[in-house]
Biopython code that builds the backbone (N, CA, C, O; Angstrom):
import numpy as np
from Bio.PDB.StructureBuilder import StructureBuilder

atoms = [
    (1, "MET", "N", (83.538, 55.603, 85.513)),
    (1, "MET", "CA", (84.880, 55.694, 86.050)),
    (1, "MET", "C", (85.703, 56.746, 85.311)),
    (1, "MET", "O", (86.598, 57.356, 85.896)),
    (2, "SER", "N", (85.405, 56.963, 84.028)),
    (2, "SER", "CA", (86.199, 57.936, 83.282)),
    (2, "SER", "C", (86.036, 59.354, 83.838)),
    (2, "SER", "O", (86.906, 60.204, 83.650)),
    (3, "GLU", "N", (84.917, 59.600, 84.523)),
    (3, "GLU", "CA", (84.739, 60.924, 85.140)),
    (3, "GLU", "C", (85.815, 61.154, 86.189)),
    (3, "GLU", "O", (86.325, 62.266, 86.329)),
    (4, "VAL", "N", (86.158, 60.105, 86.924)),
    (4, "VAL", "CA", (87.187, 60.204, 87.958)),
    (4, "VAL", "C", (88.517, 60.571, 87.310)),
    (4, "VAL", "O", (89.221, 61.460, 87.788)),
    (5, "TYR", "N", (88.859, 59.886, 86.221)),
    (5, "TYR", "CA", (90.129, 60.147, 85.567)),
    (5, "TYR", "C", (90.143, 61.520, 84.903)),
    (5, "TYR", "O", (91.180, 62.182, 84.884)),
    (6, "ARG", "N", (89.010, 61.955, 84.359)),
    (6, "ARG", "CA", (88.929, 63.319, 83.816)),
    (6, "ARG", "C", (89.153, 64.351, 84.917)),
    (6, "ARG", "O", (89.835, 65.356, 84.712)),
    (7, "PHE", "N", (88.570, 64.090, 86.089)),
    (7, "PHE", "CA", (88.746, 64.993, 87.223)),
    (7, "PHE", "C", (90.215, 65.065, 87.628)),
    (7, "PHE", "O", (90.743, 66.149, 87.874)),
    (8, "ILE", "N", (90.868, 63.914, 87.697)),
    (8, "ILE", "CA", (92.287, 63.879, 88.057)),
    (8, "ILE", "C", (93.100, 64.670, 87.037)),
    (8, "ILE", "O", (93.973, 65.454, 87.412)),
    (9, "ALA", "N", (92.822, 64.471, 85.755)),
    (9, "ALA", "CA", (93.546, 65.197, 84.708)),
    (9, "ALA", "C", (93.344, 66.706, 84.836)),
    (9, "ALA", "O", (94.272, 67.485, 84.617)),
    (10, "ALA", "N", (92.140, 67.106, 85.186)),
    (10, "ALA", "CA", (91.849, 68.532, 85.313)),
    (10, "ALA", "C", (92.500, 69.149, 86.549)),
    (10, "ALA", "O", (92.873, 70.322, 86.533)),
    (11, "GLU", "N", (92.636, 68.375, 87.605)),
    (11, "GLU", "CA", (93.140, 68.909, 88.872)),
    (11, "GLU", "C", (94.620, 68.659, 89.117)),
    (11, "GLU", "O", (95.161, 69.121, 90.122)),
    (12, "LYS", "N", (95.288, 67.935, 88.217)),
    (12, "LYS", "CA", (96.682, 67.577, 88.479)),
    (12, "LYS", "C", (97.617, 68.780, 88.495)),
    (12, "LYS", "O", (98.732, 68.683, 89.009)),
    (13, "ALA", "N", (97.187, 69.906, 87.944)),
    (13, "ALA", "CA", (98.003, 71.118, 88.011)),
    (13, "ALA", "C", (97.977, 71.721, 89.410)),
    (13, "ALA", "O", (98.899, 72.433, 89.809)),
    (14, "SER", "N", (96.911, 71.426, 90.148)),
    (14, "SER", "CA", (96.762, 72.002, 91.486)),
    (14, "SER", "C", (97.159, 71.044, 92.601)),
    (14, "SER", "O", (97.584, 71.480, 93.671)),
    (15, "TYR", "N", (97.024, 69.753, 92.362)),
    (15, "TYR", "CA", (97.277, 68.749, 93.397)),
    (15, "TYR", "C", (98.097, 67.602, 92.805)),
    (15, "TYR", "O", (98.006, 67.327, 91.608)),
    (16, "PRO", "N", (98.894, 66.934, 93.637)),
    (16, "PRO", "CA", (99.648, 65.778, 93.140)),
    (16, "PRO", "C", (98.711, 64.640, 92.713)),
    (16, "PRO", "O", (97.698, 64.376, 93.361)),
    (17, "VAL", "N", (99.068, 63.981, 91.622)),
    (17, "VAL", "CA", (98.261, 62.872, 91.123)),
    (17, "VAL", "C", (98.145, 61.782, 92.186)),
    (17, "VAL", "O", (97.081, 61.185, 92.351)),
    (18, "SER", "N", (99.223, 61.525, 92.896)),
    (18, "SER", "CA", (99.187, 60.478, 93.921)),
    (18, "SER", "C", (98.154, 60.794, 95.003)),
    (18, "SER", "O", (97.460, 59.893, 95.473)),
    (19, "LEU", "N", (98.047, 62.046, 95.398)),
    (19, "LEU", "CA", (97.055, 62.443, 96.402)),
    (19, "LEU", "C", (95.642, 62.288, 95.852)),
    (19, "LEU", "O", (94.768, 61.744, 96.527)),
    (20, "LEU", "N", (95.415, 62.763, 94.632)),
    (20, "LEU", "CA", (94.086, 62.653, 94.027)),
    (20, "LEU", "C", (93.663, 61.191, 93.902)),
    (20, "LEU", "O", (92.523, 60.839, 94.204)),
    (21, "CYS", "N", (94.582, 60.352, 93.460)),
    (21, "CYS", "CA", (94.263, 58.929, 93.298)),
    (21, "CYS", "C", (93.953, 58.278, 94.637)),
    (21, "CYS", "O", (93.012, 57.493, 94.748)),
    (22, "ARG", "N", (94.741, 58.604, 95.649)),
    (22, "ARG", "CA", (94.509, 58.019, 96.979)),
    (22, "ARG", "C", (93.140, 58.438, 97.515)),
    (22, "ARG", "O", (92.397, 57.606, 98.035)),
    (23, "ILE", "N", (92.809, 59.706, 97.392)),
    (23, "ILE", "CA", (91.523, 60.200, 97.901)),
    (23, "ILE", "C", (90.353, 59.581, 97.137)),
    (23, "ILE", "O", (89.329, 59.234, 97.726)),
    (24, "LEU", "N", (90.517, 59.445, 95.811)),
    (24, "LEU", "CA", (89.433, 58.916, 94.983)),
    (24, "LEU", "C", (89.424, 57.392, 94.917)),
    (24, "LEU", "O", (88.494, 56.800, 94.370)),
    (25, "GLY", "N", (90.443, 56.763, 95.466)),
    (25, "GLY", "CA", (90.472, 55.311, 95.544)),
    (25, "GLY", "C", (90.737, 54.609, 94.221)),
    (25, "GLY", "O", (90.180, 53.545, 93.950)),
    (26, "VAL", "N", (91.584, 55.206, 93.403)),
    (26, "VAL", "CA", (91.933, 54.562, 92.135)),
    (26, "VAL", "C", (93.448, 54.387, 92.082)),
    (26, "VAL", "O", (94.182, 55.185, 92.665)),
    (27, "PRO", "N", (93.923, 53.357, 91.393)),
    (27, "PRO", "CA", (95.371, 53.171, 91.258)),
    (27, "PRO", "C", (95.990, 54.282, 90.420)),
    (27, "PRO", "O", (95.427, 54.701, 89.409)),
    (28, "ARG", "N", (97.130, 54.740, 90.844)),
    (28, "ARG", "CA", (97.828, 55.796, 90.109)),
    (28, "ARG", "C", (98.162, 55.339, 88.697)),
    (28, "ARG", "O", (98.069, 56.123, 87.752)),
    (29, "SER", "N", (98.548, 54.084, 88.547)),
    (29, "SER", "CA", (98.899, 53.573, 87.216)),
    (29, "SER", "C", (97.699, 53.624, 86.269)),
    (29, "SER", "O", (97.865, 53.862, 85.073)),
    (30, "SER", "N", (96.500, 53.404, 86.793)),
    (30, "SER", "CA", (95.295, 53.473, 85.960)),
    (30, "SER", "C", (95.049, 54.893, 85.477)),
    (30, "SER", "O", (94.601, 55.111, 84.351)),
    (31, "SER", "N", (95.346, 55.845, 86.332)),
    (31, "SER", "CA", (95.179, 57.243, 85.950)),
    (31, "SER", "C", (96.119, 57.597, 84.807)),
    (31, "SER", "O", (95.717, 58.251, 83.845)),
    (32, "TYR", "N", (97.364, 57.168, 84.914)),
    (32, "TYR", "CA", (98.329, 57.444, 83.854)),
    (32, "TYR", "C", (97.971, 56.692, 82.573)),
    (32, "TYR", "O", (98.129, 57.225, 81.475)),
    (33, "ALA", "N", (97.496, 55.472, 82.707)),
    (33, "ALA", "CA", (97.093, 54.691, 81.527)),
    (33, "ALA", "C", (95.917, 55.361, 80.823)),
    (33, "ALA", "O", (95.882, 55.421, 79.594)),
    (34, "TRP", "N", (94.953, 55.866, 81.598)),
    (34, "TRP", "CA", (93.804, 56.544, 81.011)),
    (34, "TRP", "C", (94.272, 57.803, 80.275)),
    (34, "TRP", "O", (93.817, 58.071, 79.163)),
    (35, "ALA", "N", (95.160, 58.564, 80.873)),
    (35, "ALA", "CA", (95.646, 59.799, 80.242)),
    (35, "ALA", "C", (96.391, 59.480, 78.950)),
    (35, "ALA", "O", (96.268, 60.214, 77.970)),
    (36, "GLY", "N", (97.152, 58.409, 78.935)),
    (36, "GLY", "CA", (97.882, 58.023, 77.735)),
    (36, "GLY", "C", (96.968, 57.542, 76.633)),
    (36, "GLY", "O", (97.318, 57.622, 75.456)),
    (37, "GLY", "N", (95.810, 57.047, 76.993)),
    (37, "GLY", "CA", (94.865, 56.541, 76.012)),
    (37, "GLY", "C", (94.007, 57.625, 75.376)),
    (37, "GLY", "O", (93.209, 57.330, 74.486)),
    (38, "GLU", "N", (94.150, 58.857, 75.805)),
    (38, "GLU", "CA", (93.327, 59.946, 75.277)),
    (38, "GLU", "C", (93.556, 60.128, 73.774)),
    (38, "GLU", "O", (92.609, 60.381, 73.030)),
    (39, "GLN", "N", (94.796, 60.001, 73.331)),
    (39, "GLN", "CA", (95.060, 60.135, 71.899)),
    (39, "GLN", "C", (94.353, 59.032, 71.121)),
    (39, "GLN", "O", (93.812, 59.278, 70.043)),
    (40, "ALA", "N", (94.356, 57.834, 71.658)),
    (40, "ALA", "CA", (93.692, 56.718, 70.978)),
    (40, "ALA", "C", (92.187, 56.958, 70.912)),
    (40, "ALA", "O", (91.556, 56.670, 69.895)),
    (41, "ARG", "N", (91.613, 57.483, 71.988)),
    (41, "ARG", "CA", (90.178, 57.760, 71.985)),
    (41, "ARG", "C", (89.848, 58.874, 70.989)),
    (41, "ARG", "O", (88.819, 58.814, 70.316)),
    (42, "ALA", "N", (90.706, 59.880, 70.891)),
    (42, "ALA", "CA", (90.481, 60.958, 69.925)),
    (42, "ALA", "C", (90.546, 60.416, 68.501)),
    (42, "ALA", "O", (89.767, 60.826, 67.640)),
    (43, "ARG", "N", (91.464, 59.504, 68.257)),
    (43, "ARG", "CA", (91.576, 58.907, 66.923)),
    (43, "ARG", "C", (90.330, 58.086, 66.600)),
    (43, "ARG", "O", (89.843, 58.126, 65.470)),
    (44, "LEU", "N", (89.808, 57.342, 67.577)),
    (44, "LEU", "CA", (88.585, 56.567, 67.348)),
    (44, "LEU", "C", (87.408, 57.474, 67.017)),
    (44, "LEU", "O", (86.608, 57.153, 66.138)),
    (45, "ARG", "N", (87.294, 58.601, 67.709)),
    (45, "ARG", "CA", (86.217, 59.548, 67.414)),
    (45, "ARG", "C", (86.359, 60.100, 65.998)),
    (45, "ARG", "O", (85.369, 60.234, 65.278)),
    (46, "ALA", "N", (87.589, 60.420, 65.599)),
    (46, "ALA", "CA", (87.828, 60.930, 64.252)),
    (46, "ALA", "C", (87.498, 59.862, 63.211)),
    (46, "ALA", "O", (86.899, 60.166, 62.179)),
    (47, "ASP", "N", (87.882, 58.622, 63.474)),
    (47, "ASP", "CA", (87.565, 57.527, 62.549)),
    (47, "ASP", "C", (86.059, 57.328, 62.417)),
    (47, "ASP", "O", (85.554, 57.105, 61.316)),
    (48, "ASP", "N", (85.344, 57.409, 63.530)),
    (48, "ASP", "CA", (83.887, 57.268, 63.495)),
    (48, "ASP", "C", (83.242, 58.388, 62.685)),
    (48, "ASP", "O", (82.304, 58.149, 61.926)),
    (49, "ALA", "N", (83.744, 59.607, 62.847)),
    (49, "ALA", "CA", (83.195, 60.741, 62.100)),
    (49, "ALA", "C", (83.448, 60.569, 60.605)),
    (49, "ALA", "O", (82.574, 60.857, 59.787)),
    (50, "LEU", "N", (84.634, 60.104, 60.253)),
    (50, "LEU", "CA", (84.948, 59.877, 58.846)),
    (50, "LEU", "C", (84.080, 58.766, 58.258)),
    (50, "LEU", "O", (83.595, 58.890, 57.133)),
    (51, "ALA", "N", (83.885, 57.696, 58.998)),
    (51, "ALA", "CA", (83.033, 56.601, 58.527)),
    (51, "ALA", "C", (81.610, 57.095, 58.290)),
    (51, "ALA", "O", (80.961, 56.687, 57.326)),
    (52, "HIS", "N", (81.127, 57.966, 59.161)),
    (52, "HIS", "CA", (79.792, 58.535, 59.000)),
    (52, "HIS", "C", (79.719, 59.372, 57.716)),
    (52, "HIS", "O", (78.758, 59.264, 56.955)),
    (53, "GLU", "N", (80.733, 60.199, 57.483)),
    (53, "GLU", "CA", (80.754, 61.022, 56.269)),
    (53, "GLU", "C", (80.768, 60.152, 55.009)),
    (53, "GLU", "O", (80.078, 60.457, 54.036)),
    (54, "ILE", "N", (81.541, 59.088, 55.027)),
    (54, "ILE", "CA", (81.602, 58.175, 53.880)),
    (54, "ILE", "C", (80.242, 57.538, 53.636)),
    (54, "ILE", "O", (79.809, 57.415, 52.490)),
    (55, "THR", "N", (79.569, 57.133, 54.703)),
    (55, "THR", "CA", (78.246, 56.528, 54.580)),
    (55, "THR", "C", (77.255, 57.522, 53.964)),
    (55, "THR", "O", (76.460, 57.160, 53.096)),
    (56, "VAL", "N", (77.311, 58.763, 54.419)),
    (56, "VAL", "CA", (76.410, 59.796, 53.885)),
    (56, "VAL", "C", (76.651, 59.989, 52.392)),
    (56, "VAL", "O", (75.695, 60.089, 51.622)),
    (57, "VAL", "N", (77.901, 60.042, 51.975)),
    (57, "VAL", "CA", (78.211, 60.224, 50.549)),
    (57, "VAL", "C", (77.710, 59.041, 49.746)),
    (57, "VAL", "O", (77.156, 59.225, 48.662)),
    (58, "HIS", "N", (77.892, 57.832, 50.250)),
    (58, "HIS", "CA", (77.438, 56.646, 49.537)),
    (58, "HIS", "C", (75.919, 56.620, 49.415)),
    (58, "HIS", "O", (75.383, 56.171, 48.403)),
    (59, "LEU", "N", (75.232, 57.097, 50.435)),
    (59, "LEU", "CA", (73.765, 57.132, 50.368)),
    (59, "LEU", "C", (73.273, 58.213, 49.410)),
    (59, "LEU", "O", (72.239, 58.053, 48.761)),
    (60, "LYS", "N", (74.020, 59.317, 49.324)),
    (60, "LYS", "CA", (73.641, 60.416, 48.447)),
    (60, "LYS", "C", (73.874, 60.082, 46.981)),
    (60, "LYS", "O", (73.096, 60.479, 46.114)),
    (61, "PHE", "N", (74.937, 59.357, 46.713)),
    (61, "PHE", "CA", (75.331, 59.062, 45.334)),
    (61, "PHE", "C", (75.463, 57.550, 45.142)),
    (61, "PHE", "O", (76.571, 57.022, 45.042)),
    (62, "PRO", "N", (74.316, 56.859, 45.091)),
    (62, "PRO", "CA", (74.412, 55.391, 44.902)),
    (62, "PRO", "C", (74.927, 55.074, 43.502)),
    (62, "PRO", "O", (74.787, 55.876, 42.579)),
    (63, "GLN", "N", (75.508, 53.925, 43.364)),
    (63, "GLN", "CA", (76.084, 53.538, 42.065)),
    (63, "GLN", "C", (75.045, 53.027, 41.142)),
    (63, "GLN", "O", (75.354, 52.657, 40.009)),
]
sb = StructureBuilder()
sb.init_structure("model")
sb.init_model(0)
sb.init_chain("A")
sb.init_seg("    ")
for serial, (resi, resn, name, xyz) in enumerate(atoms, 1):
    if name == "N":
        sb.init_residue(resn, " ", resi, " ")
    sb.init_atom(name, np.array(xyz, "f"), 0.0, 1.0, " ", f" {name:<3s}", serial, name[0])
structure = sb.get_structure()
């Protein structure tokens, strides 16, 4: 489903969000909620990358 919302985000400069949502059969509010959650998803990816780096350091330098 996220592909649909990514498509809407990419095309919203060319077409109204309401039209894209109607054609794709998704609620407009869901599209806006998904777009607002992008920052949260980016933060989760950054947190995961940091956790991985910490794990690597701990494995390299055991106590």
